[in-house]
C-alpha angles and dihedrals in degrees: 000000000000092000090059090061094052105022097088094048091046091051092048092051090050090052092047090052090051092049090050093048089052092046090050090054092049091049093048099038109026128191094043131157133219096259093050091047091051091048095047097044100034087230116138112257094241089058091045089052091052092048090049090052091050092047090048092049088052090052093241096118138014134204120253131175094262094041145282118338134183123258136216088269094059097076095051091045091052091050089057097039099088090052091050091050092047089053091053090048090051090051090052090049089051088057088059090057092061102098116192119185113246 
């Protein structure tokens, strides 16, 4: 029962982490292909492919013949990223403040 309450959020955080790991590799090693990303990150290629699709839909990367590359949007997103992560962390901390009698 408890897992149901937190399972979805946990899964979303795991996926966000994966997307950011893939984005980091693209930023640091562009252009980079799926197989190299999978090898470098130890993430299965089908999950790498999904993350690349999500990042492309968000406008943060684009496909090129030699592999994924960043876009004009990437730099502004990265400037905001720490703030977004801090907001998520604060929300998690706020959950700890909810005291329910046991």
